[in-house]
C-alpha positions in Angstrom: 98.7 75.2 114.1 100.7 77.5 111.8 103.7 79.1 113.6 107.4 79.0 114.2 108.5 76.9 117.2 111.7 76.4 119.1 113.1 73.0 118.0 116.5 72.9 119.7 118.1 75.1 122.3 121.8 74.4 121.8 124.9 75.8 123.4 125.7 78.1 120.5 122.3 78.7 118.9 118.6 78.3 118.9 117.0 76.4 116.1 113.4 77.1 115.0 111.1 75.0 112.7 108.1 76.3 110.9 105.1 74.1 111.6 101.8 74.0 109.6 99.8 71.1 110.7 97.1 71.6 108.1 99.6 71.6 105.2 101.8 68.9 106.9 104.8 71.3 107.0 107.6 70.9 109.6 110.9 72.2 108.4 113.9 74.2 109.4 113.1 77.9 109.4 115.5 80.0 111.4 118.7 79.9 113.5 119.6 82.5 116.1 123.2 82.4 117.3 123.9 83.2 121.0 127.6 84.3 121.0 127.6 86.3 117.7 125.3 88.7 115.9 124.1 86.3 113.3 120.6 85.2 112.3 120.1 82.7 109.5 116.8 82.3 107.6 115.9 79.3 105.5 113.4 80.5 102.9 110.3 78.3 102.6 108.0 77.9 99.7 104.2 78.4 100.0 103.6 74.7 100.1 106.8 73.9 102.0 110.2 72.9 100.7 112.8 75.3 99.3 111.5 78.8 98.2 114.3 79.4 95.6 115.9 77.2 93.1 119.4 77.2 94.6 119.4 79.6 97.6 119.1 77.6 100.7 119.8 80.2 103.4 120.1 83.9 104.0 122.5 85.0 106.8 122.0 88.4 108.5 125.2 89.7 110.2 125.4 92.7 112.5 121.7 93.8 112.6 121.1 93.0 116.3 118.2 90.7 115.4 116.4 93.4 113.3 115.9 92.3 109.7 116.6 95.1 107.1 114.2 96.5 104.6 113.5 94.4 101.6 113.5 91.1 103.5 110.5 89.4 105.0 110.5 89.5 108.8 107.6 87.1 109.4 108.0 83.3 109.1 104.4 83.3 107.8 105.7 84.6 104.5 108.5 82.0 104.3 111.2 84.6 104.8 113.4 85.6 101.8 113.0 88.8 99.7 109.8 90.8 99.9 107.3 91.1 97.2 108.7 94.5 96.2 112.1 92.9 95.6 110.4 90.0 93.7 111.9 91.0 90.3 115.4 91.0 91.8 114.8 87.6 93.5 113.6 86.1 90.3 116.5 87.6 88.4 119.2 86.1 90.6 117.3 82.9 90.9 117.2 82.5 87.1 120.7 83.8 86.2 122.9 82.6 89.1 123.3 79.5 91.2 123.8 81.1 94.6 123.7 78.7 97.5 123.7 81.4 100.2 123.0 85.1 100.5 124.9 87.1 103.1 123.5 90.5 104.3 126.1 92.2 106.4 125.5 95.6 108.0 128.2 97.9 106.6 129.5 95.1 104.5 130.5 94.8 100.8 128.1 94.3 97.9 129.6 91.6 95.6 129.2 88.3 93.9 131.5 85.5 94.8 131.2 83.1 91.8 133.6 80.6 93.2 131.8 80.1 96.4 128.4 80.7 94.7 127.4 83.4 97.3 125.8 86.8 97.0 126.8 89.6 99.4 124.5 92.5 100.1 124.3 95.2 102.8 121.6 97.5 104.1 122.4 100.2 101.6 122.1 97.9 98.6 118.8 96.5 99.9 117.5 100.0 100.4 118.6 101.0 96.8 116.8 98.0 95.4 113.7 98.6 97.5 113.5 102.3 96.5 114.0 101.5 92.8 111.3 98.9 92.6 108.8 100.7 94.9 108.5 103.5 92.3 107.9 101.2 89.4 106.2 98.2 90.9 102.8 99.1 89.5 104.2 99.7 86.0 104.3 97.1 83.2 106.8 94.2 83.1 109.0 95.8 80.4 109.7 98.9 82.5 110.4 96.7 85.6 112.9 94.7 83.5 114.7 97.9 82.4 115.0 99.2 86.0 116.1 95.7 87.1 118.9 95.4 84.7 120.2 99.0 85.4 120.1 98.6 89.2 121.7 95.1 89.1 124.5 96.5 86.9 125.0 99.4 89.3 125.4 96.9 92.2 127.6 94.4 90.3 129.3 96.3 87.5 132.0 93.6 87.1 129.6 90.7 86.8 126.6 92.1 85.0 126.8 93.7 81.6 125.7 97.3 81.3 122.3 97.5 79.6 121.8 99.6 76.5 119.7 102.7 77.0 116.5 102.2 75.0 113.8 104.7 74.1 110.8 103.9 71.9 110.3 106.7 69.4 107.1 108.7 69.7 106.3 107.1 73.1 106.3 110.6 74.7 104.2 112.2 71.9 101.7 109.4 72.0 101.3 109.7 75.8 100.9 113.5 75.6 98.3 113.1 72.8 95.9 112.0 75.5 96.6 115.0 77.7 93.6 117.2 78.2 95.7 120.3 79.0 94.9 120.1 82.7 97.7 120.1 85.3 95.5 117.9 87.5 96.0 115.0 85.1 99.7 114.8 86.1 100.9 113.0 89.2 103.7 114.4 91.3 106.0 111.8 89.6 104.9 113.0 86.2 105.7 116.6 87.0 109.2 115.7 88.4 109.9 113.6 85.3 108.9 116.5 82.9 111.0 118.9 85.0 114.0 116.6 84.8 113.6 116.2 81.1 113.4 119.9 80.5 116.5 120.4 82.7 118.5 117.8 80.8 117.5 119.3 77.4 118.3 122.9 78.6 121.7 122.0 79.9 122.9 119.6 77.2 121.3 121.1 74.0 119.9 124.4 72.8 116.4 123.0 73.1 115.6 125.2 76.1 117.4 127.9 78.0 117.7 127.5 81.8 115.8 130.7 82.3 112.9 129.5 80.2 112.8 126.2 82.0 112.7 127.8 85.5 110.0 130.2 84.3 107.9 127.3 83.0 108.3 125.3 86.2 107.5 128.3 88.3 104.3 129.0 86.3 103.2 125.4 86.7 103.9 125.3 90.5 102.2 128.7 91.1 99.1 127.7 89.2 98.9 124.5 91.2 99.2 126.4 94.5 96.7 129.1 93.4 94.2 126.4 92.6 94.7 124.8 96.0 94.3 128.2 97.7 91.1 129.0 95.8 89.6 125.6 96.8 90.8 126.3 100.4 89.1 129.7 100.5 85.9 128.2 99.2 85.8 125.7 102.0 87.0 128.2 104.6 84.1 130.5 103.8 81.5 128.0 104.9 80.0 129.0 108.2 78.2 125.8 109.3 80.1 123.1 111.1 78.9 119.7 109.8 80.2 116.2 109.2 79.8 117.0 105.5 82.2 119.9 105.9 84.7 117.6 107.7 84.5 115.2 104.8 85.1 118.0 102.3 88.3 119.0 104.2 89.4 115.3 104.1 88.9 115.1 100.3 90.7 118.4 99.9 93.8 117.2 101.7 93.7 113.9 99.8 93.6 115.7 96.5 96.4 118.1 97.6 98.6 115.6 99.4 101.7 117.7 98.8 100.5 119.9 101.6 101.6 117.2 104.1 105.2 117.8 103.2 104.7 121.5 104.0 103.2 120.6 107.3 105.9 118.2 108.4 108.9 119.9 106.8 110.0 116.3 105.9 109.8 114.1 102.8 106.4 112.6 103.6 103.8 111.0 101.4 100.1 110.3 101.9 100.2 106.6 102.7 96.5 105.8 103.3 93.4 107.8 103.9 90.9 106.5 106.4 93.4 103.8 107.4 92.4 101.0 109.7 94.3 101.4 112.9 93.2 98.1 114.7 91.1 97.6 117.7 88.3 95.4 116.5 86.6 93.2 119.0 85.7 89.6 118.4 82.3 90.6 117.1 84.1 92.8 114.4 83.1 96.1 116.1 84.9 99.1 117.5 87.6 99.2 114.8 89.6 102.4 114.7 90.2 104.4 111.6 92.5 107.5 111.3 91.6 110.2 108.8 95.1 110.1 107.2 98.1 107.9 107.7 101.2 109.6 106.4 104.6 108.1 105.9 108.2 109.4 105.8 109.3 108.4 102.3 112.8 107.7 103.5 112.4 106.0 106.9 108.9 104.5 106.3 107.8 105.8 109.7 104.1 106.6 109.9 102.3 109.4 111.6 98.6 109.8 112.5 96.6 112.7 111.2 93.1 113.6 112.5 91.0 116.3 110.9 88.1 118.3 112.1 87.0 121.6 110.5 88.0 125.3 110.7 84.7 125.9 112.6 85.5 123.5 115.4 85.8 125.6 118.6 89.2 125.4 120.3 88.5 127.1 123.7 85.4 127.8 125.8 83.9 131.3 125.5 83.9 131.9 129.2 87.2 132.1 131.1 88.0 129.4 133.7 89.9 131.6 136.1 90.3 135.3 136.0 90.0 136.8 132.5 93.0 135.1 130.8 92.7 131.4 131.6 90.4 129.4 129.3 89.6 125.7 129.1 89.8 123.7 125.9 86.5 122.6 124.4 85.4 119.0 124.5 85.7 118.9 120.7 89.4 119.7 120.9 90.1 117.3 123.8 88.1 114.6 122.1 90.0 114.7 118.8 93.3 114.7 120.7 92.2 111.6 122.6 90.9 110.1 119.4 94.2 110.3 117.6 96.1 109.0 120.6 93.7 106.1 120.8 94.2 105.4 117.1 98.0 105.3 117.6 97.6 103.1 120.7 95.4 100.6 118.8 97.7 100.7 115.8 100.8 99.9 117.9 99.0 97.1 119.7 98.0 95.6 116.3 101.3 96.5 114.7 102.5 92.9 114.2 99.3 91.7 112.5 98.9 94.9 110.4 102.6 94.6 109.3 102.3 91.0 108.4 99.1 91.5 106.3 100.4 94.6 104.5 102.2 94.3 101.1 104.0 97.6 101.7 106.7 98.5 104.2 106.0 100.8 107.1 107.3 101.4 110.6 105.9 102.8 113.8 108.8 104.3 115.7 107.3 106.6 118.4 104.9 107.7 115.7 103.8 111.4 115.8 100.2 112.5 116.1 98.7 115.6 114.5 95.3 117.2 114.6 94.1 119.8 112.2 91.4 121.8 113.9 89.8 125.2 114.3 91.4 128.6 113.5 93.5 131.1 115.5 91.6 134.0 114.1 88.5 132.8 116.0 90.3 133.5 119.3 90.7 136.7 121.3 94.2 137.8 122.3 93.8 136.4 125.8 92.4 133.1 124.4 95.4 132.8 122.1 97.6 133.0 125.2 95.8 130.1 126.8 95.7 128.1 123.6 99.5 128.5 123.0 100.2 127.5 126.6 98.1 124.4 126.1 99.5 123.6 122.6 103.2 124.0 123.5 102.8 121.7 126.5 100.9 119.1 124.6 103.9 117.0 123.7 102.3 113.9 122.3 100.0 115.6 119.8 100.8 118.6 117.6 97.9 120.9 117.1 97.7 122.8 113.8 94.9 125.2 112.8 93.4 125.7 109.4 94.5 129.3 109.1 98.1 128.3 109.8 97.9 125.8 106.9 96.6 128.5 104.6 99.5 130.7 105.7 102.0 128.0 104.9 100.5 127.5 101.4 100.7 131.3 100.8 104.3 131.4 101.9 105.1 128.6 99.5 103.5 130.5 96.6 105.5 133.6 97.5 108.7 131.7 97.6 108.2 130.1 94.2 106.9 133.2 92.5 109.7 135.3 93.9 
């Protein structure tokens, strides 16, 4: 047995112990108060005992039982700070002797040295989580720089402001390996270069603002033109095969910025061919979605299923009269497919969430299918298709020629 169990049901609170019979662990894990909005976690080490050197408990106030981002929600992980906030947890563990951490919704962010308590709120946790998420894969020195800066921002009276450091020639050495292809830069690289140019142009005579904007515009337009060229090459293929579908999947994976254009929200490609759950006991019938995208602010995921531009949307012959057409089994099938993936994902949500190292949510997650093209339909067929699409509330249907139009509009907007 390895689970949390109710140990005591008192008048004022419920007390839970974490029990692992194999590891011989049976210790206080959580307290849930009945008459006030208070949940207390007792962080547990991997082999039992206290997880941190001095922090014995973490109290959550005002969250209605929902643990905020940056903190483990599952007792299997021993509660406490998530892996993403590991550098912060180690920092306060090594440099302070806090006995308790208070996380209060809408509360103050402060250090109480006298009482040896740390006070955080949902905003400070989000700030920490956002800061470390972007650098978690980088080297230890870079993490330390970010750590010291963010901790100083949170506690300016208690933590000394770190000195800004830059290693000379670091930029030139990095650029020395550049092969003059824009594809070598990630989106974060491009943003960093743009921010550097902007700072140089506004604070020195290194660059003028006009030259900076012109340079950025050229880079963005070339990126979009390359994407359009590759799109046209795929769109010109006339045979509808599984190979073509795979090519479209690879195209969207390599041009993941297109998802933000589709959603009109700050989304990122979270996982391609993501496992959505649904395996039987014999390890069969698992569901995989083509793309799992995530809102970069709320962490809410959405499901994206892709067919090809040659997939038929409507039957050739009318169903009634000459202006009512039925959807094809291919369109109906991919709609049911993405709905099935979302259903399996939500049923397996707790397990998937526990086993994932990254944060994600599934709050009434949206479903999308990219399929077919409007230009393949007659005027009367388009009427039937739009009636069907606008009334299909659980799944948003997008066609390939609509995606192309969005990319072309983005190019026109940037190039002026």
